[in-house]
KEZAVEX-617578 format. One record per residue (C-alpha): residue number from 1; residue in one letter; x, z, y. Coordinates in pm, 1 decimal, decimal comma. Each point is the difference from the previous one (the first is absolute). Layout:
KEZAVEX-617578
num/residu/x/z/y
NUM/A/X/Z/Y
...
This chain:
KEZAVEX-617578
num/residu/x/z/y
1/X/-1427,3/-73,8/-2356,5
2/X/-261,5/-242,3/143,2
3/X/24,3/-376,3/-17,1
4/X/75,4/-44,7/369,5
5/X/296,6/239,6/-15,8
6/X/131,6/-179,9/-310,6
7/X/-20,2/-324,8/198,4
8/X/224,2/159,3/265,5
9/X/251,7/98,3/-266,4
10/X/4,1/-346,5/-140,8
11/X/38,4/-143,4/347,3
12/X/307,1/208,6/80,0
13/X/153,3/-58,6/-344,4
14/X/-40,4/-376,3/35,8
15/X/168,9/11,3/341,2
16/X/291,1/204,1/-142,9
17/X/53,7/-252,3/-282,3
18/X/-23,9/-292,4/245,0
19/X/256,8/148,3/240,2
20/X/231,2/101,7/-284,4
21/X/11,0/-367,1/-115,3
22/X/73,9/-123,3/348,9
23/X/275,5/261,5/50,8
24/X/161,0/-98,8/-330,1
25/X/6,9/-371,0/100,6
26/X/146,8/78,0/345,6
27/X/264,7/222,1/-151,3
28/X/98,6/-286,2/-229,6
29/X/33,2/-229,3/304,0
30/X/201,7/260,0/193,2
31/X/245,3/42,9/-289,2
32/X/41,3/-383,2/-26,4
33/X/68,0/-26,4/372,7
34/X/267,2/275,2/-33,3
35/X/174,9/-198,3/-270,7
36/X/-37,1/-318,9/206,4
37/X/167,1/170,1/298,9
38/X/293,3/107,8/-214,9
39/X/41,8/-356,5/-141,6
40/X/-28,4/-136,5/360,1
41/X/273,5/233,5/124,8
42/X/240,7/-113,8/-273,3
43/X/-83,6/-370,2/63,5
44/X/46,7/48,0/376,6
45/X/334,1/171,7/-58,1
46/X/124,4/-298,5/-205,3
47/X/-135,4/-246,8/259,1
48/X/173,6/183,0/277,1
49/X/328,3/-4,9/-190,9
50/X/-30,7/-372,9/-57,2
51/X/-62,6/-71,3/372,5
52/X/312,2/191,6/88,8
53/X/196,7/-248,3/-219,2
54/X/-115,7/-287,6/222,9
55/X/135,9/171,5/311,3
56/X/-316,7/-94,2/196,9
57/X/-120,4/256,9/256,4
58/X/-339,1/-175,6/13,0
59/X/-50,9/21,8/-374,1
60/X/112,5/363,5/-8,3
61/X/-236,3/100,3/283,0
62/X/-284,8/-204,6/-154,3
63/X/43,2/173,3/-340,7
64/X/0,0/341,9/171,9
65/X/-314,5/-66,6/195,7
66/X/-177,0/-170,0/-294,5
67/X/86,8/300,0/-218,8
68/X/-135,6/249,4/254,8
69/X/-324,3/-195,8/52,6
70/X/-73,2/-54,1/-366,8
71/X/90,9/358,4/-88,8
72/X/-226,2/126,3/275,4
73/X/-275,6/-219,9/-131,4
74/X/30,9/154,8/-349,5
75/X/0,0/349,7/151,3
76/X/-317,9/-86,2/198,8
77/X/-167,5/-135,4/-309,6
78/X/83,6/302,7/-204,6
79/X/-111,5/228,5/284,5
80/X/-339,5/-167,2/9,7
81/X/-33,3/49,0/-372,9
82/X/96,9/365,3/27,3
83/X/-254,0/55,0/281,6
84/X/-273,9/-155,7/-210,5
85/X/97,9/213,7/-295,8
86/X/-2,3/321,8/213,0
87/X/-335,6/-88,3/138,1
88/X/-140,1/-41,0/-353,0
89/X/172,2/325,2/-102,9
90/X/-191,7/177,2/277,7
91/X/-325,2/-162,6/-116,7
92/X/73,6/112,2/-354,6
93/X/70,4/357,9/115,2
94/X/-326,3/2,1/202,6
95/X/-208,4/-109,1/-303,0
96/X/180,1/239,7/-230,9
97/X/-75,9/279,6/242,3
98/X/-372,6/-90,2/4,5
99/X/-7,2/-9,7/-376,5
100/X/167,1/339,0/-18,6
101/X/-245,9/141,4/255,5
102/X/-299,8/-108,2/-208,6
103/X/149,1/124,3/-325,4
104/X/168,9/331,2/110,4
105/X/-57,9/45,7/374,5
106/X/372,5/-26,0/78,2
107/X/86,7/-169,1/327,5
108/X/349,7/-86,5/134,6
109/X/-114,9/20,1/363,2
110/X/33,8/309,1/222,7
111/X/-224,4/289,4/-107,8
112/X/-45,0/137,0/351,5
113/X/158,8/336,3/-64,1
114/X/116,0/17,8/365,2
115/X/-363,9/33,4/111,5
116/X/-87,5/303,8/-214,6
117/X/-153,8/243,6/243,1
118/X/-155,4/330,4/-122,0
119/X/-170,4/41,4/341,6
120/X/-180,2/-336,2/3,0
121/X/-376,1/11,9/-33,6
122/X/0,4/-138,7/-356,4
123/X/308,2/-200,2/-94,8
124/X/180,5/271,6/-197,0
125/X/-308,9/122,9/-189,9
126/X/-100,5/-354,7/-92,3
127/X/353,5/-107,3/-116,6
128/X/19,0/-276,8/254,9
129/X/381,5/-7,0/18,7
130/X/287,6/66,8/-238,6
131/X/54,9/-58,0/-370,0
132/X/-307,8/-112,0/-188,8
133/X/-202,8/-19,9/325,6
134/X/-252,4/-239,5/141,7
135/X/268,2/-140,1/231,0
136/X/235,5/-63,1/-294,2
137/X/-285,1/-184,2/-176,6
138/X/-99,6/-215,1/300,0
139/X/328,0/-68,8/181,4
140/X/150,7/-349,2/1,5
141/X/184,2/33,7/328,1
142/X/373,3/-66,0/29,2
143/X/62,6/48,5/373,7
144/X/22,2/348,1/157,9
145/X/-272,0/-95,1/244,8
146/X/-228,2/-137,5/-279,2
147/X/35,2/332,1/-191,0
148/X/-83,2/193,5/316,8
149/X/-302,3/-220,6/68,5
150/X/-141,0/58,8/-344,7
151/X/58,0/370,2/18,5
152/X/-173,4/7,8/338,6
153/X/-304,5/-170,8/-134,7
154/X/-28,5/249,3/-281,8
155/X/47,0/313,8/197,5
156/X/-191,9/-103,4/314,1
157/X/-285,3/243,7/15,0
158/X/-167,0/-128,3/310,2
159/X/-362,1/-115,1/-13,3
160/X/-7,1/-354,4/-124,5
161/X/-148,4/-305,0/170,9
162/X/-238,6/-112,4/-270,8
163/X/-7,4/-369,5/110,9
164/X/379,2/-4,5/-3,4
165/X/14,8/138,7/-349,1
166/X/-254,5/-259,9/-114,2
167/X/216,5/-274,8/150,7
168/X/301,3/154,1/-174,7
169/X/-192,0/-14,1/-329,2
170/X/-48,4/-373,0/49,4
171/X/368,6/-42,2/82,1
172/X/108,3/186,8/-314,7
173/X/-233,0/-212,6/-205,4
174/X/154,1/-314,1/144,1
175/X/361,8/116,6/-39,0
176/X/-62,4/110,7/-358,9
177/X/-89,1/-360,1/-87,8
178/X/319,1/-136,1/177,1
179/X/232,1/96,5/-284,5
180/X/270,9/-252,2/92,6
181/X/-6,4/104,6/361,0
182/X/19,7/366,3/-93,6
183/X/287,0/-33,8/-243,8
184/X/198,5/-232,5/232,0
185/X/-43,1/257,9/272,1
186/X/123,8/277,2/-227,2
187/X/292,6/-202,5/-131,1
188/X/116,0/-100,5/349,6
189/X/16,1/370,9/107,0
190/X/132,1/144,6/-322,3
191/X/356,9/-11,4/141,8
192/X/-88,3/288,8/231,4
193/X/-166,3/221,6/-264,8
194/X/307,1/213,1/-77,7
195/X/181,3/-53,1/323,8
196/X/62,4/276,2/250,5
197/X/32,8/-252,9/277,8
198/X/-287,4/-9,7/243,6
199/X/-12,1/-373,3/62,6
200/X/-329,0/17,0/201,5
201/X/147,0/244,9/248,8
202/X/331,0/-183,9/20,6
203/X/-182,7/-329,1/81,9
204/X/-226,1/168,2/252,2
205/X/298,6/161,1/174,0
206/X/174,5/-337,7/9,7
207/X/-310,4/-166,8/144,7
208/X/-14,2/253,8/282,8
209/X/376,1/31,3/64,7
210/X/154,8/-76,6/333,6
211/X/72,4/-368,8/65,3
212/X/336,5/-145,6/-106,9
213/X/90,8/-214,6/300,4
214/X/225,2/-296,6/-85,8
215/X/37,1/-287,4/236,5
216/X/-166,2/-326,8/-105,8
217/X/318,0/-180,2/113,4
218/X/175,9/141,7/-304,7
219/X/-262,2/-170,7/-223,5
220/X/66,4/-333,3/174,4
221/X/372,8/43,4/-48,4
222/X/-44,0/99,5/-367,6
223/X/-217,2/-308,6/-68,3
224/X/255,5/-222,9/165,4
225/X/272,9/173,9/-198,1
226/X/-184,1/-69,7/-323,4
227/X/11,0/-375,1/76,2
228/X/365,5/-3,8/102,2
229/X/161,9/232,8/-255,3
230/X/2,4/-260,8/-277,2
231/X/189,5/-261,2/206,3
232/X/234,3/274,7/122,8
233/X/87,6/99,2/-359,5
234/X/73,8/-362,7/-91,2
235/X/210,1/-41,3/314,0
236/X/188,0/318,1/-85,2
237/X/90,4/-143,2/-343,0
238/X/146,9/-319,5/140,3
239/X/115,8/82,5/361,0
240/X/203,1/281,9/156,9
241/X/-222,8/-5,2/306,0
242/X/-304,4/56,3/-227,4
243/X/154,9/318,4/-136,5
244/X/62,2/124,5/353,4
245/X/-363,1/-75,4/100,2
246/X/-123,6/179,4/-319,2
247/X/212,9/303,5/81,6
248/X/-128,1/12,2/357,8
249/X/-358,5/-26,6/-135,9
250/X/68,7/294,8/-237,9
251/X/142,6/210,0/285,3
252/X/-294,3/-74,3/236,2
253/X/-253,6/73,1/-276,0
254/X/164,9/324,4/-89,4
255/X/-5,4/109,7/363,0
256/X/-374,2/-88,8/26,2
257/X/-68,6/181,1/-321,0
258/X/177,7/315,1/109,3
259/X/-178,8/5,2/328,1
260/X/-335,8/1,5/-179,8
261/X/106,1/200,4/-308,5
262/X/-203,4/311,8/100,1
263/X/-323,5/-206,3/23,4
264/X/79,3/-174,2/-326,2
265/X/76,2/330,9/-175,4
266/X/-318,1/157,1/140,5
267/X/-215,7/-280,6/-148,5
268/X/189,5/12,1/-328,6
269/X/-59,7/373,6/-38,7
270/X/-376,0/-50,5/55,6
271/X/-54,5/-285,0/-242,7
272/X/275,3/3,3/-265,7
273/X/-127,4/127,2/-330,6
274/X/-345,8/-136,1/78,0
275/X/34,6/-345,2/-162,6
276/X/-191,5/82,6/-316,3
277/X/-264,7/197,3/183,8
278/X/-51,0/-276,8/255,5
279/X/-30,6/-271,1/-268,9
280/X/-243,9/211,2/-208,8
281/X/-207,9/86,8/306,4
282/X/2,0/-368,7/83,9
283/X/-156,3/-75,2/-345,0
284/X/-259,6/270,0/57,2
285/X/-93,2/-135,7/344,8
286/X/-13,5/-354,4/-145,4
287/X/-248,8/109,4/-270,8
288/X/-217,4/178,7/257,8
289/X/7,8/-298,9/236,2
290/X/-109,4/-243,3/-273,2
291/X/-258,3/226,1/-173,5
292/X/-355,1/-90,8/87,5
293/X/-169,7/345,0/4,9
294/X/-375,2/17,0/-14,6
295/X/-76,8/364,4/63,3
296/X/-40,7/114,5/366,5
297/X/228,4/297,5/-56,8
298/X/291,3/-207,1/-121,6
299/X/-47,8/-272,7/264,5
300/X/4,2/261,9/279,2
301/X/295,6/177,3/-150,1
302/X/232,3/-302,5/-9,2
303/X/-105,0/-147,8/333,2
304/X/314,1/110,5/176,7
305/X/198,0/-198,2/-256,3
306/X/-218,7/-309,9/-49,1
307/X/-93,5/-40,5/369,3
308/X/363,3/-0,9/125,5
309/X/21,1/-268,8/270,3
310/X/377,1/-76,6/-14,5
311/X/214,3/-25,8/-311,5
312/X/-159,9/173,1/-301,4
313/X/150,8/327,1/-113,3
314/X/109,2/-163,4/-323,2
315/X/187,4/-265,7/198,2
316/X/158,1/252,2/231,1
317/X/113,1/230,8/-289,2
318/X/142,8/-296,8/-195,4
319/X/203,3/-108,3/303,2
320/X/125,1/354,4/58,3
321/X/80,2/37,5/-371,5
322/X/211,0/-315,4/11,2
323/X/177,2/126,2/311,0
324/X/91,3/320,9/-183,9
325/X/131,8/-211,4/-277,4
326/X/206,8/-199,2/251,8
327/X/127,1/319,7/155,9
328/X/126,8/120,7/-338,8
329/X/204,8/-318,4/-48,0
330/X/226,8/111,2/281,1
331/X/19,2/358,7/-107,9
332/X/337,0/-43,1/-172,2
333/X/353,5/-87,5/121,4
334/X/-25,6/-370,6/-98,4
335/X/-342,5/-33,5/168,3
336/X/113,2/183,7/312,5
337/X/306,0/-231,6/43,0
338/X/-168,0/-330,0/-88,8
339/X/-364,9/39,5/98,3
340/X/25,8/227,4/301,6
341/X/338,9/-139,9/103,2
342/X/-97,8/-365,4/-2,4
343/X/-384,6/5,3/27,0
344/X/-82,2/329,9/169,4
345/X/-225,9/45,5/-297,0
346/X/-139,0/342,5/50,3
347/X/-29,6/-42,9/380,9
348/X/-245,8/-279,1/-62,8
349/X/-175,3/201,7/-273,5
350/X/-34,9/292,7/240,2
351/X/-155,3/-232,9/264,8
352/X/-243,7/-150,8/-249,1
353/X/-96,4/346,6/-144,2
354/X/-78,4/119,3/355,6
355/X/-218,9/-307,5/61,6
356/X/-198,1/76,0/-323,0
357/X/-20,7/372,7/89,4
358/X/-119,5/-67,5/353,3
359/X/-246,2/-275,9/-68,4
360/X/-144,2/69,5/-342,6
361/X/34,1/370,5/-96,9
362/X/-196,0/157,0/283,0
363/X/-291,0/104,5/-227,4
364/X/198,6/58,3/-318,2
365/X/-98,6/366,1/-12,7
366/X/-365,2/-96,8/-34,1
367/X/82,1/-267,9/-253,5
368/X/203,6/232,3/-217,6
369/X/-277,1/267,4/19,0
370/X/-237,3/-271,7/-128,0
371/X/223,2/-36,2/-300,9
372/X/-9,6/379,9/-54,6
373/X/-381,4/-3,7/24,4
374/X/-22,0/-292,9/-241,8
375/X/220,4/184,9/-245,6
376/X/-238,8/292,3/3,4
377/X/-300,1/-228,7/-44,6
378/X/164,2/-190,9/-285,0
379/X/66,2/328,1/-174,0
380/X/-363,1/89,0/13,3
381/X/-100,7/-354,3/-97,6
382/X/221,4/25,0/-312,1
383/X/-195,3/308,8/-102,2
384/X/-314,5/-205,9/44,2
385/X/144,5/-281,8/-219,1
386/X/132,6/227,9/-271,6
387/X/-331,1/190,1/-30,2
388/X/-278,0/-260,8/6,2
389/X/-246,7/242,8/-152,7
390/X/28,5/244,9/288,1
391/X/-282,0/12,2/254,0
392/X/2,8/-106,9/368,4
393/X/-160,0/294,1/176,6
394/X/-292,2/-32,9/235,1
395/X/57,4/180,9/328,6
396/X/-284,6/142,0/207,0
397/X/-24,8/170,6/337,3
398/X/-287,9/235,0/-66,1
399/X/-56,3/325,1/181,5
400/X/32,4/211,9/-315,1
401/X/264,3/-12,7/-267,1
402/X/-1,2/-269,5/-282,0
403/X/222,5/8,6/-297,2
404/X/-190,3/-178,1/-272,1
405/X/219,0/-113,7/-289,7
406/X/-61,6/-127,3/-354,8
407/X/248,6/39,8/-284,7
408/X/293,5/103,7/219,2
409/X/342,6/91,2/-146,6
410/X/334,7/110,0/128,1
411/X/222,0/-314,0/57,0
412/X/323,5/182,3/-95,1
413/X/-122,0/101,9/-342,2
414/X/86,5/-263,8/-268,5
415/X/-300,6/-222,8/-63,4
416/X/-35,6/104,8/-372,7
417/X/-16,7/368,8/105,8
418/X/-241,8/-30,3/288,4
419/X/-340,8/178,0/-10,0
420/X/-249,6/-134,1/254,7
421/X/-247,6/207,3/198,5
422/X/-286,3/-88,3/235,5
423/X/-84,4/195,8/313,6
424/X/-273,9/-50,9/258,3
425/X/-23,1/113,5/355,8
426/X/-218,7/-235,6/212,7
427/X/-34,6/56,2/373,3
428/X/-15,0/376,2/-41,7
429/X/186,8/311,5/101,2
430/X/64,7/188,8/-324,2
431/X/262,7/229,3/-135,0
432/X/54,1/-24,2/-373,6
433/X/131,5/299,1/-188,5
434/X/178,4/-99,9/-324,1
435/X/65,4/262,0/-264,0
436/X/169,6/-33,0/-331,5
437/X/264,7/140,1/-231,8
438/X/372,6/-46,0/40,1
439/X/131,6/-351,2/-69,8
440/X/-354,4/-136,4/-16,2
441/X/60,9/-260,7/273,7
442/X/-114,9/154,7/332,2
443/X/321,2/-64,8/189,0
444/X/41,7/-347,1/-137,8
445/X/-353,8/-84,4/104,7
446/X/66,1/113,2/355,4
447/X/315,0/-205,7/11,5
448/X/-184,2/-296,5/-148,3
449/X/-255,4/17,8/281,7
450/X/269,1/37,8/263,3
451/X/240,3/-272,4/-116,8
452/X/-278,3/-260,5/-42,7
453/X/-132,8/83,7/349,2
454/X/354,8/-68,8/135,5
455/X/3,2/-336,2/-175,1
456/X/-345,8/-82,2/132,1
457/X/101,6/74,0/363,6
458/X/309,4/-215,8/-49,5
459/X/-227,5/-293,6/-80,9
460/X/122,5/-1,1/-359,5
461/X/-197,2/-8,0/-326,1
462/X/-81,9/337,6/-165,4
463/X/26,0/110,5/-355,4
464/X/-376,0/-3,5/-63,3
465/X/-286,2/-218,5/-103,8
466/X/-159,8/28,0/343,1
467/X/37,2/209,9/315,9
468/X/-182,2/49,4/317,6
469/X/173,9/221,3/255,0
470/X/-61,2/100,8/368,3
471/X/244,7/42,5/281,2
472/X/168,0/343,8/-9,2
473/X/340,4/164,8/-0,1
474/X/137,4/162,4/-311,3
475/X/135,3/356,2/-18,7
476/X/131,7/165,0/-311,4
477/X/81,4/359,0/-89,3
478/X/154,5/-1,7/-347,9
479/X/365,4/66,6/-44,8
480/X/103,4/297,1/208,8
481/X/366,6/89,3/-3,4
482/X/175,0/302,2/142,1
483/X/327,9/-41,5/192,2
484/X/297,4/226,0/-49,7
485/X/185,0/-181,5/283,7
486/X/-279,8/64,6/245,6
487/X/-91,1/338,0/-151,4
488/X/-355,8/-115,0/-45,7
489/X/-221,3/132,9/-284,2
490/X/-254,3/-202,4/-196,5
491/X/-282,3/181,6/165,4
492/X/134,4/-72,6/349,5
493/X/32,3/-369,9/-94,2
494/X/-365,0/5,7/-117,3
495/X/-113,0/153,6/325,2
496/X/187,0/-266,4/196,5
497/X/-161,7/-273,4/-212,6
498/X/-346,7/138,4/49,7
499/X/61,4/22,4/373,3
500/X/113,7/-364,5/3,0
501/X/-319,8/-103,8/-181,8
502/X/-227,9/192,5/230,6
503/X/169,0/-136,2/307,6
504/X/-21,2/-361,6/-132,2
505/X/-371,7/37,8/-76,1
506/X/-58,5/90,7/370,4
507/X/167,0/-325,6/102,0
508/X/-132,1/-266,6/-241,1
509/X/-201,6/-76,3/-316,0
510/X/195,0/145,5/-298,8
511/X/-56,0/-5,9/-374,1
512/X/195,9/285,3/-156,7
513/X/129,6/50,6/-351,2
514/X/79,8/364,8/-72,5
515/X/151,7/116,5/-325,7
516/X/-22,2/378,5/-60,7
517/X/12,6/142,8/350,9
518/X/165,6/335,4/83,3
519/X/181,9/26,2/-336,5
520/X/275,5/207,5/166,4
521/X/-208,2/312,3/44,2
522/X/-200,1/251,7/-209,7
523/X/-325,6/-106,2/-164,6
524/X/-228,0/198,9/231,6
525/X/150,6/-137,4/317,6
526/X/12,1/-337,3/-152,0
527/X/-375,0/3,3/-73,7
528/X/-82,7/137,8/350,6
529/X/227,8/-251,6/168,8
530/X/-138,9/-294,2/-202,2
531/X/-353,9/97,3/88,5
532/X/89,9/24,2/371,8
533/X/173,6/-332,4/-23,5
534/X/-295,1/-177,0/-159,4
535/X/-231,3/153,0/257,7
536/X/214,1/-130,6/276,2
537/X/21,8/-345,0/-151,0
538/X/-376,3/-17,4/-24,5
539/X/-37,2/110,8/361,9
540/X/236,4/-278,4/101,9
541/X/-214,6/-247,4/-193,5
542/X/299,3/-132,8/-193,0
543/X/12,1/-133,9/-355,1
544/X/240,3/14,0/-295,1
545/X/73,6/151,6/-330,7
546/X/129,2/347,4/-99,3
547/X/139,6/44,2/-352,3
548/X/18,5/358,3/-112,9
549/X/30,3/236,3/-290,3
550/X/-202,8/249,8/189,6
551/X/-346,5/-32,3/-162,0
552/X/-151,7/240,9/254,3
553/X/13,3/-271,0/263,0
554/X/-271,7/-194,9/-180,9
555/X/-240,5/277,4/93,0
556/X/12,9/-124,6/357,1
557/X/-205,5/-302,3/-106,8
558/X/-316,4/210,1/16,1
559/X/83,7/94,5/356,9
560/X/79,7/-355,5/112,4
561/X/-203,5/-218,5/-240,3
562/X/-8,9/-298,9/239,0
563/X/371,0/4,7/57,5
564/X/178,2/110,0/-320,1
565/X/12,9/-178,8/-337,4
566/X/175,5/100,7/-318,0
567/X/193,9/-202,4/-258,8
568/X/227,9/102,9/-284,5
569/X/258,6/-117,1/-249,8
570/X/-49,0/136,1/-347,5
571/X/214,4/116,9/-292,2
572/X/-85,1/22,0/-366,4
573/X/179,0/243,7/-224,1
574/X/-24,1/-94,4/-365,6
575/X/212,7/132,0/-290,8
576/X/246,2/157,4/232,7
577/X/44,4/-322,1/212,1
578/X/-106,3/-63,5/351,6
579/X/-146,6/-345,4/66,3
580/X/-58,9/-152,1/342,8
581/X/-213,6/-306,5/74,4
582/X/102,5/-4,5/373,9
583/X/-353,1/-107,5/90,8
584/X/-174,1/129,4/309,3
585/X/-343,2/154,0/-65,3
586/X/-268,3/142,2/227,4
587/X/-42,2/379,7/-5,6
588/X/229,2/299,4/-65,9
589/X/267,7/50,6/-254,0
590/X/-76,8/258,3/-273,6
591/X/308,9/-43,8/-218,3
592/X/338,2/112,2/111,2
593/X/328,1/-20,1/-194,5
594/X/246,5/234,3/177,3
595/X/-53,4/287,8/-251,7
596/X/23,8/-238,4/-289,8
597/X/329,9/-144,5/127,8
598/X/140,2/351,2/57,9
599/X/-95,7/109,0/-354,2
600/X/177,6/-304,6/-141,8
601/X/331,1/132,4/140,7
602/X/-55,6/346,8/-153,3
603/X/-178,1/193,6/269,8
604/X/-304,3/216,4/-99,1
605/X/-296,2/-46,2/238,3
606/X/-244,0/289,4/20,7
607/X/-325,1/38,8/195,5
608/X/15,7/201,8/323,3
609/X/-176,0/339,9/-20,6
């Protein structure tokens, strides 16, 4: 393990220790406040009993209100301490996850299994999604939309805009250095990681819902009522007429509430259950609004949040979150009678929520999509931060194909087990034929080329010392599966895959990675078909790599010396043991190990006569 990687390990471990100490201190404070609340209740009970002995209504009421206020203060204090502790717990979890990722490549975020698609141009063959995939290594998204955004970036096989990718590289470099911003962003959204609730869609639906029309006269009446209800209660305690007035007020308010109950219930159904989401999104918006980004990509991305002319999104979401909290206070029998009966509590909350929705949530769909895009970018920037020794690829827009890489390895192979290889294709149109024995590394090499190209086109660093790559689309032909459900044979699936490749080549610039074509047929047809395929690929002036066990294909080099090249992976058999160095070499393989492996399990191999 290199020094830079060890520094990352030390960094995360230091954070874990720091947050653990803070959590311990806060839990001590929370326990003390719990004991203090218990003591307070006992003291308040004694005080209440003593005031009853004096026979004073004023003292009794004072002791009740003082008890409620002081007890509420203790609850609020404990709640703040609990919120802080939970925030530090999230930070601790995030840093523990990063440490686990570096040490054992285990990530608690979504592994992207839902996007596994055997018909995609490359995602299945390159292990982009699912367990132990590139997505499971990169992903730091909690929201459903963030996960989808990251998946879309990885499987988007449209020709890239090189300038845009270069700007994205600068953005990822900037974000990788903003560790506090990244981890705050992650911690604020962590609540939604395991939730099945689609908070984004719910908020967008609410922002575009039909207006809830409540007369402004009701608001004037409610504000007036708020000023008068105190004197009315005092009058009711001391005068019979006051009790009659209070009863009339309760009847009038109940009538008004019932007349507007459908509108109140409609708003409640739309926003209840969103309190935590609104407050967490408020924190995310607040961080975005106050972050001074330097890269053009990030500045342009957050413009629809930072350039908001009216109330900021963080302010609007905070107000709406508080309204949800106010709504909940009346969602019980006591709250319904007291708050709605005397203050028309949720009628006012409905009016205020509609004002926020109408005036400040018009562009919330774009703002939430920005959060999703930032989640995807922060995932890629964390890969950048965790692997400081990886290379930032240079992208070119040359007419030919360029894939020039030095000391490249597969990012999903543990660092201690990686074997690096170099490969050079510079502004040319070449097809490379790779031969080699079983288990020598041909398939892994093809996947290494493919997965690092995906990272490069995402704007991310690549697992290599250096890379220069041109603009092309990737197509793979590696894992071919038959389908019992669709009554489709392996050979038919191969034919379909070849047809897809040939069609795509007619449309755009493609770099293909083919592993053992036409394996589902006999050896003679396989050789004839492979020859025809290579001839067609040369005619179409395409480029790519074909890995094969069919040594006869290397004879085509003499026919197409300007277009075909050969490489191989070797095996050494010594004292009954096969040894692989997994190193790409120029030329043709001369050593094969299939017969040796078959003899090891008891089969007798004889020469054909």
